[in-house]
Structures are given as structure tokens and as C-alpha cells.
N, C-alpha and C positions, 0 to 999 in steps of 0.2 A: 247728781241727778238720781232719782229713784229708779228702781227696776221698771216700774210701769211707764215712766216718762221716756226711758231709753227704748223700751219696747214700742211705744207709740211713735217715736221718731223713726225707728227702723222700719216699722210697718208702713209709715207714710212714704219714706224714700223707696222702699221695696216695691210698693204698689205703683209708684210713679215710674220707676224703671221698668217694671213688668208691662205697663201700658205703653211705654215709649223706650224700647231697648237702646235706641241711639243715645239716650241720656246717661247710659252706663259708662261710656268712654270718658276718661278723664286724663288730664295732664297733671303730673305732680308739680308743685311749685318749685322753682329752682333753688338750689342751695349754692352759695358762693363762698369759697374759702380764700382768704387773703392772708398771706404771710405777713406777720407783724414784726417779729424779731426772733432771731435764733430759729427754733422750730415751732414757735407759738403761732397758731393760726386763729383768725376770727371767722366764724361761720355766720353768714347773714342770709336772710330771705326777704322777699319783696314786701312782706307785711310786718316787718320789724322783728321777725324771729331771729334768735341769735344764740350762739354758743362759742366756746373756745376749745381748742385742742393744743396739746403739747406732748412731747415725748419724755420718757424718764431719763435721768442723767446718764445711765449707761449707753443710751442711744444718742446722746448729745443735746437732749432737751433739759428743761428746768423743772419738769413735773408741775407746772403751774396750772394745768388743766388736765382733763382726761385725755388719754391717747385715742386716736381715731378708731383703733380696733375695739376699744372698750365701748365707744359710742355705737359701733355696729352691733356688738353683743347686746347692748342696751336697747337698740332699736328692735332687734329680734325679740328680746324678752318683753318689751312694752307692747309691741304690736301683737304678739301672741296673747298676752294677758288681755289686751283690749278686745281681741276677737272672741276669746273665751267669755269675757264678761258680756259682750253683745249677744252671743248665742244664749247664754244663761238667761239674760233678760227676756229674750224672745220666747224662751221656754217657761218663763215664770219662776226660774230658780233664783232664790236670793242667796248669793254667795256670802259666806262668813269669812272665808280665807281664800286668797288667790295670790300666789307668789310664783313667779317664773324666774329661773336662774339659767343663764347661758354661759357656758365655758367653752374655751377653744384651745386647740393645740396648733403650734406653728413652728417653723424652723427659721430662725433669724437669718440664716445664710442666704435665703431667697431675697429678703428685703434689702440686705446689705450688698447684694450682687456678688457674693463670694463663690457661688456655684450656680450657673445658669440652668442646671438640671433640676434645681429645687425651686418650687413655686414660692412666691412671696405671700400667697394666700394661706388661709387657715387650712390645715390638713384634716381637722376634725372639729365638729361642733357637738356639744351635748346640751340638751334642754332638759331641765328638771322642773317639775311642777309640784306645788303643794296647793291643794284645793279642798275646800270644805263647805258644806251647806247642811243646815239642820234638817233631818228627816229625808235626805236624798240618798238614794241607793249609790254605793261606791261605784258601781258599774256605770251609772249615768254620769257621775263626775268624771270618770276616766274618759268616757265618750266625749264629754265637753272639751277636755284637754286635747284629745286627738282631733276633734273637729276644729278647734281654734288653731292648732298647729298646722293643719292642712289648709286653712283658709287665711292665714296671716300673710298679707302681701309681702312683708319683709322676709319672712322665713321662706316663702315660696320663691322669691327672687333669688335668694341665696342658693336654694336647692337647684334651681334651673335658671342660670344667668341669662338675662336678655341680651340681644344684640346690642353692642356698645360701639359708639363712634367717638373719635377724638378730633376736635377742631383746634388748631393752633394759630394764635395771632402773636406774631413776634413784634415787639415794640422797639 
């Protein structure tokens, strides 16, 4: 899609929500993981969405697909890039380059249950951005990245985790 068509779509949904704020509330489509074999999982969604995950051999997997943590880093990176591109389109900025890289640090002792004092979660996340647009002030490009990072739903969720519940059905 062109910058103008993205801007038009965002303007349309933005004015619709501004006129009817109750339309802003949304439920994300569910994602279901089903263990296939070993540590390989199939992810599916209600509209045919799909992906696979696996773990690397040192963790007992076959490395037949990305690890779940990589998908999380990818979700942060792609969501942030999307928000930056959306904001750029609304401001009429035609990006020539946009690349977001997300790295993480973790301690495998947490995931392996070797020390309950150590979290299984990432201990640090680093987001790196490369951005370019002809004739645009570097300060404006930096502001676009900062805005996108602040408004990325995935990045915001990781920064401030929502209340989570677990329901268990034993078969």
C-alpha cells in the first residue's frame, strides 16, 4: 500500500473511533499451540493463521522452526516497525529504510527449573532501529522511532504485563 492509502485508512478508522470511542475496544484473535512431536508445536488461529515453533538441539528440540522466544522478539520488532510506518504515513513521511532488530538476554536456569530464584523470562531487551527518509530531519526520524516504540501494542505489553489467567482442562 502507498503512504497515502495507509494514511487514508488510518484517518478513516481514527475518525470512526473518535466519534464512537466504544469501537476502540478489541479482543485479539486467539492463538492455539498444539504439541506435534518432541518440542515442535503448531500455532493456529481462527482464520487459518499458522506458524511452527521448536527448540534448538541443546534444549531437546530439533531446530525445525524458530524458538518461541524468537517469535516474541520478532513480534516486538514487527509491531514496532508497523507502528513507525503507520505514524510516518499519517505525517506524510515516505520512509526509504526501516529496520527494527530486537535482542534479548536470559538465564536458561529459570526455564529449566534449576533455580527458582531466577526468572524464566528475558532479563533485558534491546531494540535497535535503522530509519531513513529523503529530505527528513534526523530528529523527526528519531521521534518517529520513539513514537512507534511507545505505541507498539506488543512492546507496551512486554513493558507492562497485563493481568493473566490460566484455565486448565485435564483430559
